[in-house]
LOBAVO-180155 format. One line per field, with one value per residue (C-alpha): residue number from 1; residue in one letter; x, z, y. Coordinates in pm, 1 decimal. Layout:
BEGIN
num [NUM,...]
residu [a,...]
c1 [X,...]
c3 [Z,...]
c2 [Y,...]
***
This chain:
BEGIN
num [1,2,3,4,5,6,7,8,9,10,11,12,13,14,15,16,17,18,19,20,21,22,23,24,25,26,27,28,29,30,31,32,33,34,35,36,37,38,39,40,41,42,43,44,45,46,47]
residu [m,s,k,k,p,g,l,s,l,v,l,a,t,i,i,s,l,s,a,c,n,t,v,n,g,a,g,k,d,l,k,s,a,g,s,a,v,s,d,a,s,g,e,n,k,k,r]
c1 [-2590.3,-2552.2,-2440.6,-2124.2,-1927.6,-2016.3,-2044.4,-1664.1,-1543.3,-1688.7,-1558.0,-1215.0,-1234.7,-1259.4,-1016.6,-780.6,-857.9,-844.1,-501.8,-356.2,-478.9,-317.9,20.4,-2.4,-63.8,231.2,472.8,368.0,446.3,764.7,914.7,764.5,970.1,1253.3,1248.2,1273.4,1537.4,1748.3,1648.4,1744.7,2074.4,2201.2,2249.4,2006.8,2155.1,2317.8,2668.0]
c3 [-1784.2,-1956.7,-1595.5,-1553.4,-1715.5,-1596.3,-1216.6,-1294.1,-1408.6,-1129.9,-860.8,-1048.8,-1035.0,-641.1,-587.9,-743.0,-591.0,-269.2,-340.4,-454.6,-135.8,52.0,-104.8,-63.3,333.0,371.3,138.0,386.2,659.4,569.6,523.4,819.4,1013.8,771.0,931.4,1282.9,1256.9,1081.7,1369.2,1597.3,1467.1,1500.2,1089.7,1042.8,1325.5,1207.1,1337.7]
c2 [-1575.7,-1322.1,-1128.7,-1354.1,-1153.9,-803.3,-941.5,-1038.9,-742.0,-583.1,-819.4,-780.2,-396.5,-386.5,-631.3,-486.0,-146.0,-250.2,-469.6,-120.3,90.6,-244.7,-171.5,170.6,181.7,-48.3,151.8,404.5,181.7,70.7,488.8,558.6,274.6,372.4,723.0,596.2,401.7,639.5,866.9,639.5,538.6,934.3,942.2,1284.3,1466.7,1764.5,1850.0]
***
C-alpha cells in the first residue's frame, strides 16, 4: 500500500509534463497560423 502515493506522484508528473509539451506545440501552431494570415493579408508588406 505504500507504493500508491509514489506511483500517483510519478503519474501526475508525467501527465503534467506531457500537457506542457502539448500547450507549447499548440502555441507554436497558432503563432505560425497568425503569421500566415498576416502575410496573406498584406499587413507586413513594406511600401
